[in-house]
C-alpha positions as CSV (number, residue, x, y, z in Angstrom):
1,M,-10.3,-5.6,-6.0
2,T,-11.7,-3.9,-2.9
3,E,-9.8,-1.9,-0.5
4,R,-10.8,-1.5,3.1
5,K,-10.5,1.4,5.4
6,G,-7.2,1.5,7.4
7,Y,-7.2,3.6,10.5
8,A,-4.0,4.5,12.2
9,G,-3.5,4.4,16.0
10,H,-3.0,7.5,18.3
11,G,-5.3,9.7,16.1
12,L,-2.4,10.5,13.6
13,V,-3.2,11.1,9.9
14,H,-2.2,7.9,8.1
15,V,-0.8,7.8,4.6
16,K,-1.1,4.5,2.7
17,N,2.1,4.8,0.7
18,P,5.3,3.1,1.7
19,H,7.3,5.0,-0.9
20,L,7.0,8.3,0.9
21,D,9.3,7.1,3.6
22,S,12.3,6.7,1.1
23,M,11.7,10.1,-0.5
24,D,14.4,12.9,0.6
25,E,11.7,15.6,-0.1
26,D,8.1,15.7,-0.7
27,I,7.0,18.7,-2.9
28,L,3.2,19.3,-2.5
29,Y,3.2,20.9,-5.9
30,H,-0.4,22.1,-6.2
31,L,-0.4,23.6,-2.7
32,N,2.9,25.5,-3.2
33,L,4.4,23.7,-0.2
34,G,7.1,21.2,0.6
35,T,8.9,19.4,3.4
36,K,12.2,21.1,2.8
37,T,10.9,24.5,1.9
38,H,8.5,24.8,4.7
39,N,8.3,23.9,8.4
40,L,5.0,22.0,8.1
41,P,4.7,20.9,11.8
42,M,5.2,24.5,13.0
43,M,2.9,25.9,10.3
44,F,0.1,23.3,10.6
45,G,0.7,21.0,13.5
46,D,-2.2,22.5,15.5
47,I,-4.9,21.8,12.9
48,K,-7.9,19.8,14.2
49,F,-10.4,20.7,11.5
50,A,-9.9,20.8,7.8
51,C,-12.8,22.3,5.9
52,V,-12.8,22.0,2.0
53,G,-15.2,23.4,-0.6
54,G,-15.1,24.1,-4.3
55,S,-15.0,27.9,-4.4
56,P,-11.8,29.8,-3.4
57,N,-14.0,32.9,-2.4
58,R,-16.3,30.8,-0.4
59,M,-13.5,29.1,1.5
60,K,-11.9,32.5,2.2
61,A,-15.1,33.7,3.6
62,F,-15.5,30.7,5.8
63,A,-11.9,31.3,7.1
64,Q,-12.8,34.8,7.9
65,L,-16.0,33.6,9.6
66,M,-13.9,31.2,11.7
67,H,-11.3,34.0,12.6
68,K,-14.2,36.1,13.9
69,E,-16.0,33.3,15.7
70,L,-12.8,31.9,17.4
71,G,-11.9,35.5,18.6
72,L,-8.5,35.4,17.0
73,E,-6.2,38.4,16.8
74,G,-5.6,40.5,13.8
75,D,-7.9,41.6,10.9
76,A,-9.6,38.7,9.2
77,K,-9.7,40.7,5.9
78,E,-6.0,40.6,5.8
79,M,-5.8,36.7,5.8
80,K,-3.2,35.5,3.3
81,D,-3.7,32.6,0.8
82,I,-1.1,30.1,1.9
83,C,-1.0,28.5,-1.5
84,A,-0.4,31.6,-3.4
85,G,2.9,31.5,-5.2
86,P,4.8,31.7,-8.5
87,V,4.4,27.9,-9.2
88,T,0.7,27.3,-9.4
89,D,-2.6,28.8,-8.4
90,R,-4.9,25.7,-8.5
91,Y,-6.1,25.9,-4.9
92,S,-6.4,28.5,-2.1
93,M,-5.8,27.8,1.6
94,Y,-6.5,29.8,4.7
95,K,-5.7,29.1,8.4
96,A,-7.8,30.3,11.3
97,G,-6.3,28.9,14.4
98,P,-6.9,25.1,14.4
99,V,-9.1,25.4,11.3
100,L,-7.8,25.0,7.8
101,S,-10.0,26.2,5.0
102,I,-9.1,25.0,1.4
103,S,-10.7,25.2,-2.0
104,H,-10.9,22.0,-4.1
105,G,-12.2,23.1,-7.4
106,M,-15.0,21.2,-9.2
107,G,-15.2,17.4,-9.8
108,I,-13.6,14.2,-8.7
109,P,-10.2,14.7,-10.4
110,S,-9.8,18.2,-8.9
111,I,-10.6,17.3,-5.3
112,S,-8.7,14.0,-5.6
113,I,-5.5,16.0,-6.3
114,M,-6.1,18.4,-3.5
115,L,-6.9,15.5,-1.0
116,H,-3.7,13.7,-1.9
117,E,-1.6,16.7,-1.0
118,L,-3.7,17.9,2.0
119,I,-3.5,14.5,3.6
120,K,0.2,14.3,3.1
121,L,0.4,17.8,4.5
122,L,-1.6,16.8,7.7
123,H,0.7,13.7,8.0
124,H,4.1,15.6,7.5
125,A,2.7,18.2,10.0
126,K,2.2,15.4,12.5
127,C,-1.4,16.5,13.1
128,S,-3.7,14.3,15.2
129,D,-7.4,13.8,15.7
130,V,-8.3,15.7,12.6
131,T,-11.9,16.0,11.3
132,I,-12.3,16.9,7.7
133,I,-15.6,18.3,6.4
134,R,-16.6,19.1,2.8
135,I,-19.0,22.1,2.7
136,G,-20.7,23.1,-0.4
137,T,-23.7,23.2,-2.7
138,S,-25.7,20.5,-4.5
139,G,-28.9,19.7,-6.3
140,G,-31.6,18.4,-4.2
141,I,-33.9,15.5,-5.0
142,G,-37.4,15.7,-3.5
143,I,-36.4,18.2,-0.8
144,K,-37.0,22.0,-0.6
145,P,-34.3,24.4,-1.7
146,G,-32.3,25.6,1.1
147,T,-32.3,22.2,3.0
148,V,-28.8,21.1,4.2
149,V,-28.0,17.5,3.5
150,I,-25.7,15.8,5.9
151,T,-24.4,12.8,4.1
152,D,-24.3,9.3,5.7
153,T,-23.2,7.4,2.6
154,A,-21.9,8.7,-0.8
155,V,-23.1,6.7,-3.7
156,D,-22.2,6.5,-7.4
157,S,-24.7,7.0,-10.4
158,F,-25.9,3.3,-9.8
159,F,-26.8,4.2,-6.2
160,K,-23.9,2.0,-4.9
161,A,-21.8,2.9,-1.9
162,R,-18.5,2.6,-3.8
163,F,-15.7,4.6,-5.5
164,E,-14.1,2.9,-8.5
165,Q,-10.5,4.0,-9.2
166,V,-8.6,2.8,-12.2
167,I,-5.0,2.1,-11.1
168,L,-2.6,1.0,-13.7
169,D,-4.9,-1.5,-15.5
170,K,-7.1,-2.7,-12.6
171,V,-10.3,-1.3,-11.2
172,V,-9.9,-0.7,-7.4
173,V,-13.2,-0.4,-5.5
174,R,-13.1,1.7,-2.2
175,S,-15.8,2.1,0.5
176,T,-17.6,5.5,0.6
177,E,-19.2,5.1,4.0
178,L,-19.0,8.3,6.2
179,D,-18.9,8.6,10.0
180,K,-22.3,8.1,11.2
181,D,-21.8,9.5,14.7
182,L,-20.4,12.6,13.2
183,A,-23.3,13.0,10.9
184,E,-25.8,12.6,13.8
185,E,-23.7,15.1,15.8
186,L,-24.0,17.6,13.0
187,L,-27.8,17.0,12.7
188,N,-28.1,17.8,16.4
189,C,-26.1,21.1,16.0
190,S,-28.5,22.0,13.1
191,K,-31.5,21.7,15.5
192,E,-30.2,24.6,17.6
193,I,-30.4,26.9,14.6
194,H,-33.8,28.6,14.2
195,N,-35.5,27.9,10.8
196,F,-32.6,25.7,9.6
197,P,-33.9,22.7,7.5
198,A,-31.4,19.8,7.7
199,L,-31.5,16.1,7.2
200,I,-29.3,13.0,6.9
201,G,-29.3,11.2,3.6
202,H,-27.3,9.6,0.8
203,T,-25.4,11.9,-1.7
204,M,-25.0,10.8,-5.2
205,C,-21.7,11.8,-6.8
206,T,-21.4,12.1,-10.6
207,Y,-18.6,12.8,-13.0
208,D,-20.6,15.5,-14.9
209,F,-22.9,18.4,-14.1
210,Y,-25.2,18.0,-17.1
211,E,-25.9,14.6,-18.7
212,G,-24.3,12.8,-15.8
213,Q,-26.9,14.3,-13.3
214,G,-29.8,13.8,-15.8
215,R,-30.1,17.4,-16.8
216,L,-31.9,18.4,-20.0
217,D,-30.3,21.8,-20.4
218,G,-26.7,20.9,-21.5
219,A,-25.2,21.3,-24.9
220,V,-25.8,17.6,-25.5
221,C,-28.8,15.5,-24.2
222,S,-29.7,11.9,-25.2
223,F,-32.8,11.2,-23.1
224,S,-36.3,12.4,-22.5
225,N,-37.8,14.3,-19.5
226,E,-39.8,11.2,-18.6
227,K,-36.5,9.1,-18.5
228,K,-34.9,11.8,-16.5
229,L,-37.7,12.0,-13.9
230,E,-37.9,8.1,-13.7
231,Y,-34.1,8.0,-12.9
232,L,-34.2,10.8,-10.2
233,K,-37.3,9.1,-8.6
234,R,-35.4,5.8,-8.5
235,A,-32.5,7.7,-6.8
236,Y,-34.8,9.2,-4.2
237,N,-36.4,5.8,-3.5
238,S,-32.9,4.4,-2.8
239,G,-32.2,7.1,-0.2
240,V,-30.5,9.7,-2.3
241,R,-31.4,13.4,-1.3
242,N,-28.9,15.4,-3.2
243,I,-26.3,15.2,-6.1
244,E,-22.9,16.7,-6.3
245,M,-19.6,15.8,-7.9
246,E,-17.0,15.1,-5.2
247,S,-18.4,13.0,-2.3
248,T,-17.3,9.5,-3.3
249,V,-13.6,10.1,-3.7
250,F,-13.7,12.4,-0.6
251,A,-15.3,9.6,1.6
252,A,-13.0,6.9,0.1
253,M,-9.7,8.8,0.6
254,C,-10.5,10.1,4.0
255,G,-11.6,6.6,5.2
256,L,-8.4,4.9,3.8
257,C,-6.3,7.5,5.7
258,G,-8.0,7.5,9.1
259,L,-9.7,10.8,8.9
260,K,-13.1,11.3,10.6
261,A,-15.1,12.9,7.7
262,A,-18.4,14.5,6.8
263,V,-20.1,16.0,3.8
264,V,-22.4,19.0,4.4
265,C,-24.1,20.5,1.4
266,V,-27.1,22.7,0.9
267,A,-29.5,21.9,-2.0
268,I,-30.0,25.0,-4.1
269,L,-32.9,23.6,-6.1
270,N,-35.1,20.5,-6.3
271,R,-34.2,18.6,-9.4
272,L,-37.6,17.0,-9.6
273,E,-39.0,20.5,-10.4
274,G,-36.4,21.6,-12.9
275,D,-32.8,21.8,-13.9
276,Q,-32.0,25.5,-14.0
277,I,-30.9,27.5,-10.9
278,K,-33.5,30.3,-10.7
279,A,-33.1,31.5,-7.1
280,S,-32.0,35.2,-6.8
281,H,-28.4,36.1,-6.0
282,D,-29.3,37.1,-2.4
283,V,-31.1,33.8,-1.8
284,L,-28.2,31.8,-3.2
285,I,-25.7,33.6,-0.9
286,E,-27.9,32.8,2.1
287,Y,-28.2,29.3,1.1
288,Q,-24.4,28.9,0.6
289,Q,-23.8,30.3,4.2
290,R,-25.9,27.6,5.9
291,P,-23.3,24.8,5.8
292,Q,-20.7,27.3,7.0
293,Q,-22.9,28.4,9.9
294,L,-23.5,24.8,10.9
295,I,-19.9,23.8,10.8
296,S,-18.8,26.9,12.7
297,I,-21.1,25.9,15.6
298,F,-19.8,22.3,15.4
299,I,-16.2,23.5,15.7
300,K,-16.9,26.0,18.5
301,K,-18.6,23.2,20.4
302,H,-15.6,21.0,20.1
303,L,-13.3,23.8,21.2
304,G,-15.5,24.7,24.2
305,L,-16.3,28.1,22.8
306,Y,-20.0,27.7,22.0
307,N,-22.7,29.5,23.7
308,K,-26.5,29.1,22.7
309,M,-27.1,32.7,23.4
310,E,-24.9,33.6,20.5
311,L,-27.5,32.4,18.2
312,L,-29.6,35.4,19.1
313,D,-26.9,37.6,17.8
314,N,-26.1,35.8,14.7
315,A,-28.6,37.4,12.4
316,F,-25.6,39.3,11.0
317,F,-24.2,36.1,9.6
318,L,-27.3,35.5,7.4
319,N,-27.5,39.2,6.2
320,N,-23.9,39.8,5.4
């Protein structure tokens, strides 16, 4: 059974669940929010950009960056985690003006839970014309470390553009195409940054970091180096340029709910040259900041706040 994308009119965030209309209250348990306990339209109604990434610390840093770049009042260092509370601490969320920055943990199950509740949050808050972007790290295939990959299509381990979800006792297949115009716009933004390698390509999403990605260095390995390289080269020849663990469900859910979406991940190594991450801490920090820098420029352009001359002063970003 294949489900198609379903975009709602008027730019509103669409939820494909008729049962929500009959609920007296919707508790967003893992976000420590709810429709009765919080005024979601007042808190989040102005959100235009939702940026998600695996690490809580990284998403806090991105929120602090956007706070500074947007010239918001107050001390960015004092930003509060909106999800902090006595019930659960699964995710972290920060708001910088119209930008929401949220951690999603690692892997398809973790980001899936967060997306269900984030999309409902945006729906309950009556947000419109929202762009959602996953920013993160990945393993590159046949590209130099530090290259930022802007995903055009998320594919599974068979290089197919699909996400398979088991629902009750049926396998439901969902599309994983991402917005091509948005990907091109992000690539054009990258060209304005000095010495910023970026490209558009397929991203392969796996359910595992080790054997599932053809690594030889896990606690268990059932294949040879030759088999690994043959598989990764087939992936490269099919258009795959990086591997991570969230993009297929991200693309599928955003597409179903009418959200314009992109995946922007930096490659921290070339998997054709090895499995272990050997770059220094400082180099990895600089790599991890590249998707954030690109998305900050994209957001500022959309808000009419971007000035090319600022790039001459942005050296601080890559050195702090």
